[in-house]
N, C-alpha and C positions, 0 to 999 in steps of 0.2 A: 429500502433495498429492493432491487428488481428481482423478480422470479425468473426461472429459466424460460417459461412461456412468454414473459415480457420481452426477453432478449430475442427469441425467435421471431416474435411479431415485429419488433423494430428492424431486425435484419431483413426480413421479407419486404417490409415497407420501403427500405432504402434500395433494395435490389430493383423493385418495381417502380420506385419514384425517387431517383437520385436527388431531386431538389429537397426531399424530406430531411436529409442530413443537414443541409444549410439552415433549415428552419430550426432543427434541434440545436445547432450551434448558436443561432441568434438568441434562443431562449436561455441557453446556458450563459451567454455573454451578459444578458440582462440580469440574470440571477447573480453573476459575479459582481457586477456593478453595485447591486443592492446590498450584497453582503459586505463589500468593501466599505461602503458608506456607513453601514451599521457598526462595523469593527472600529472604524476611524472615530465615530462619534462616542463610542464607549471609552476609547483611549483617553480622551480629553478629561472627563471627570475623574477617571482613575488616576491620571497623572497629578491632578490637583489634590486628590485624597492622599496620595503617596507623599507629595510635597508638604502637606499639612502635618502629617505624622512626623516627618523629619524635622519640621520646624518646632513642633511641640517637644520632641525629644531633645533638641538642641537647647531650648529654653528651660526645660524642666527635666534634667537627666534622671531624676528619681522615677520618672514614668517607666524606665526600662526595668524597674523592679516589680512593676505591676504584673500580676499573674497572667493576664491575657494579652499583654502588649506585643510580645514576640509573635503570638498567634495572629494578631491583626496584620502584621507585616508579611507573614507567610501567606495569608489569604490573598493579599494584594499581589504577591509574586506569582501565586498560582493562577490568578486571573490574567496576569500579563502573559504567562506561558500559554494559557488557553487561547487567548486572542492571537498570539503568534501562530499557534497550530491551526486555528480557524483560517487565518490568512493563507497559510500553506495549502490547506485543503481547497480553499477557494480558488487559488491560482492554478489548480489542476483542471479547472472546469473547461478550459479551452485547449484543444489538442491540435498539433500541427502534423498531420499525416504526410508521409513521403515513402517512396519505395525504399525499403530497408533490408539489408542482409541481416535478418534476425538470428541466423545461425552464428555468424561471426560476433554479433553483439553479445549473445549469451556466452559464447566461448570466452570473450574478452572479460566479461564480468567474473566468470569462474576463475580465470587466470589471475585476476586481481586478488582473489581470496586464497590462492595456492600457498603463498608463504605462511599464512596463518594456519592453514590446514596442516602443513608439514610440521610446523612447530608444536601443534596440538595433537599430532598423531591421529588425524581424522582423514578417512578415505573420501576425498572429494573428487568426483569425476562426472563427465558427461557421457550419457548413453544415448545413441541415436538409432532409431528404428530404420532398417534398410529401406531405401527408396523414398524417404520423406524429406531428405535434405533440400531438394530443389524447391519445395514449397516454402521453406524458410528463407531461401536465398533472395527472394524478391517479394517481401511481404509489406503490405501497405499499413503503416502504423506510425506512431510518434516515437522515434528511437530514444529520445532523452527520457521520456516517461517510462519506457520499458526497461531502461537501465536501472531506474529507481525501483521498479517492481522486482526485478531479479536480485538486486542488491539487498532490498529489504527482506525478501524471503530467505535468501541464503544466510544473511546475518541472523535472522531468527532461528534458523536451523543450527547455527553455531552456538547460540545461546542455550539450546536444548541438549547439545551433545557434549561428550567428553572423550578423552583418549581411548582409542580403539573403536569408536563409533564410525558410521559412514554418513555422507550426504551425497545422494545421487540425483542428478538432474536428467530426466528422460524426455526426449523429443520424439513425438510420433504423430499419427494422423487419426482422425475419426471418420471412418468410411460410411457412405450412405448405402442403401440397399443395392444400388448398381455398382458398388465397390469403388465409385469415384469419390475421392476425399471431399468432404464438405467443410471440414474444420481441421486446424492443427491442434494438437493436444500436448501440453507440457506438464510434467510432474516433478515436484521437488520433494524427495523422500529422505527421511532420516530415521535412525533407530535409537534416537536419544530419549530424553524424558518426555513422556506422552502429555498431550493436552487433556486436562480433565473434561469429561463429557458435558458437564454443566457449564463449561466456559465456551464450548464450540459455537453455540447459537449466537453469541454476542461478540465473537472474536474480531469481526470486521467493523463493529460499531465504533464510530469516532469517539475518542476520549474515554473509552472503556478499556482499562488495562488491568492485568492481574500480575504484572511484574513490579517489583519494588523499584521506584524511580522511573517507571515507564510513563509514556504520555498517552498511549492509546491511539497514536496517529499512524504508525508505520503500516499496519495491516489495513487501516482505513484508506490510506493512499493507494495501496495495492488494489483493493476492491474498486475504488473509484476509477482508476485507470482502466481496469478490465471492463467495467461498465461502459466507459466512454468509447471503448472499441467493440461494443456489442457482444462481449464474451461473458463467460461465467467462470467463477472460481469456487471450488468446494474443498473442504478439508475433512479428513478422517484421521483418527488417532487411537491407538491402543498400546499395550505394553511392548509390542513388537515393532510397530511402524507408525510414523506420522507422514501423511501424504497430502500436499496441496496440489490440486488438479486444476489447470487452466485450460479452457477450451475457447478458441477464437475462430470465427467463421472466415473461410478463405474467400 
């Protein structure tokens, strides 16, 4: 995971040396190819193992009564899910930036959740700091990946909230000393069930999950997309409020 100082260093390097971003993308592309080969090579023996277990079960039905037989099959299914998730994370490595109306993109994602918010009696709304909208209207980013970021964060907020709670998405700016904005700042807030403090440190770590039936990939995807845009994401949570704060350089 990158620290905030790492992000500032990368951002400054790109500003002063635009070709640096091309180099970063080349390194990421090479990493993606290596990971793809690794996942592909793991799938082959795993498929053979799964097929062998199915063959044994067909020839010897009594094996299904063996104490650990079902556990073997579950372990194989878990490995298959992990490889699928690894492929999903790997495919995020390359981003396609373009001029994007990030304001409309966020509003559209929120609108897609409105029917669910209404049915659950949850106050879902967008709050925009005066004067910041123009910085969101023409933002250089990968729009498809940012749809995924906001969808994942809002979906997580719904999982933590119940009837009568709120989910507020706030858009603002992070000013420098001369008051000229250096970054855009987005906050996703809710007053639902808090995140335990001992879980916050690992909340963005791939394959680490504290939810029953979770995969530990949703927030890892969010973190990776933000990293690839040279931004930061932080989370705070207590009994009154949970807040995910995203800062992206302009």
